[in-house]
N, C-alpha and C positions, 0 to 999 in steps of 0.2 A: 503493500500499500504506499502510495506516495506521501511524503511528509509535507510537501508544498501545499499551501492553502490555495484553493481556486479563488481568483479574484472575479467579482460579479460586476460586469461593466456595460451590460447590454442596454440598459435604460438610463434615461436622464433622471434626476432627483424626482421623487414623488411627492407632490405638494398637496396640502390639504385643499387648496383652491381647485385642484384639477378633479377631485372626486365628486360624482353625482351625489344629490341629496338622499337617495335611497340605496342602501348597500347592495341589494339584489340587483338593481339596475346596473351598477358598478361591476358586479359579479359577471353578469351576462356579457358586458364589454370585454371583459378579461377572458372569458371562454371563447368569445368570438376572435380575440387576437390569438389565443392559443391554437384555434382551428386554422386560422391563417398562417400560422407559423409551422404547420404540418405535425402537430401533435397527433399520434395515432388514436388516442380517446381523450379529446380535450375535456369531456364531462366526467371522466374518472375521478372518483373522490373516496378517501377513506372515511368510512363510517365507524365511530366508536361508541360502544354501549357498555353498560355495566350489568354484571349477573347478580344473582341473589347472594353470592359469596363476597360481593364487593369488588371482585376482579374485573378490570376492564377487558374488552375483546375488540378486536378492529378487523376490518376487511375492506376491500375495494368493491364499491358499487357504481353505478352510473347514474348521473344526474338525467332525469327524463323530463325536464320542464320546470316550470315555475307556477305557483298558484298561490293566490292571496298573499303575496309578500313572502313566501317560502319556497324551499327547493324541494322538488319531488323525486322520489325513487321507488321502485317496485321490487317485490321480493314475496317469498313464502312467509305467511303470518305464523306458521309452525316451526320456522327455522330457529337457530340459536338467537339470531338477531331480533326475529319476531317475538319470541319469548321474553327476551330481555326488555324490549320496548313495551310490551304489555305490561310487565311488572314496574318498570321505571321509564316512563315516556319522556326522558331527556337524552340528547345525544349530542355529539359534534361531529362535524364534517371537515375535512381538509382537502383542498385541491393544491396541487403541485405541478408546476409546468417548468421543466428544466430547460426547454428551449427559450424560455422568456426570463428565467431567473426570478419567478413570481410564485408565491402561495397565498392562499386564502383559507382562514379558519373560521367556522361558524359554530355557535353554540346555541341551543334552545330547545323548547318543547317539541315533541313530534306527536302526531295523531294521524290515523287512517284517512285517506281521502274516501269520497263516496264510492260505492259500488259502480254506480254509473261512470264515474271517471276512470276506474280501474278497467271496466269493460272496454270503454273506448279506447284506451291504450292497448289493451290485450288484443283487440281486432286489428291493429295496426302492425303488430308484431308478425314477423315471418311465421308461417304455418308450423315449421319445424320447431321454433322457440315456443309456440303455443303447446305443442305436443310435449316438449321437455317440461314445461311448467305444470302441465297436467299429470305428467308421469313421474316426476321426481318428489319424494318424501324429503326435502331438503333438510340437511343435517342429520337424518337418521342414518343408523348404521346399515350397511347392505352387505351381504356375504360376498358376493363377486360382482365384477362388471357385466357379465353374462346376464345375471338377473335383472339387472338394471336395463340393459339392452333389450331383453325380451319383453320387458313391461312396456318399454317405448314402442316396440313393433306391434305388440298387441293392441295399444291405443291406436296406432296409425291404422291398423286395419279396421278396428271398431268404428273409427270415425271417418272412414274413407267415404268421400262424397258428401260430407256433412260438416257443419261447423262445430269446432272444438268448444265445449262449454268452458266458461271461466270458472277454475276451481274455487269453491268456498275459501279454501286456504291461502288464496293468493290475491295480491292487490298492491295498492300504492300507499305511501306515506308521504307527509309533508313536514318538514322541519321549518318552523317559523322562528328565524334568529332573534335573540335578544342581544348577541354580541357578534360583530363580524370584524375579524383583523385582515387587513391587506399588507402583505409583506412583499417588499421589492428588494432584491439584492443590490448592495452598493460595494465599492472598494473598500478594502480594510476592515470587512465585517462591520461596517458602520451602516447597517441596512436601514431602510425606511420601513417603519411600521406604524400604520395609521388604523385605529380602532374605532369602530362605530358602536356606540352603546345606546340602548333605548331607554327612554325614560318617560314620565308623563307628558312631556312636551314633544316627543318625537325622538329623532336620532341627534346625537351629538358626536363629535369626532375628537378623540384625543391621540396625541402622538406618544408612543412608547420608545423607550431607549432600546438599541439593539442587544 
């Protein structure tokens, strides 16, 4: 491993005056810039939740849009993250774009979107992905890969020529942030960190030391 610290020099200084009033609007701008920069999954984000034992767990999920001032993602409600969100409906999201030397952190409450919204998104997915959502008992132990593949094939045959129903255990969440930090790399590790905080009057922005 190299002992030389990488210098972050891609962007000019990030100033408070450049940020949009709403942090989710600013986030959408940065995701668009990440897409233009050629990131493979500009909407990829780490979702961190907490279990009954107080231990955090994290995984990558994909941002699938914005609703009512929040960030949406979809998953199996009976997965580990689904169970943890049911017990403790608070979470954190982190975006990282190495090609832009930027990251965004969000923290806030999480709730399910309506079944109508989940169905609308489900219908937009490729049919194979719909089958995968219907077939997988996400996070459950499976004896072999062959068992999983056989279940997928059986469902493919069962729904041949017909719509795949939205599973009761699958759908969307929205995280409505109470805090959003925009981080931009700077030379000498003197990074820019601008934090949106929500209070009774709306959003205020604070600068954090790197």
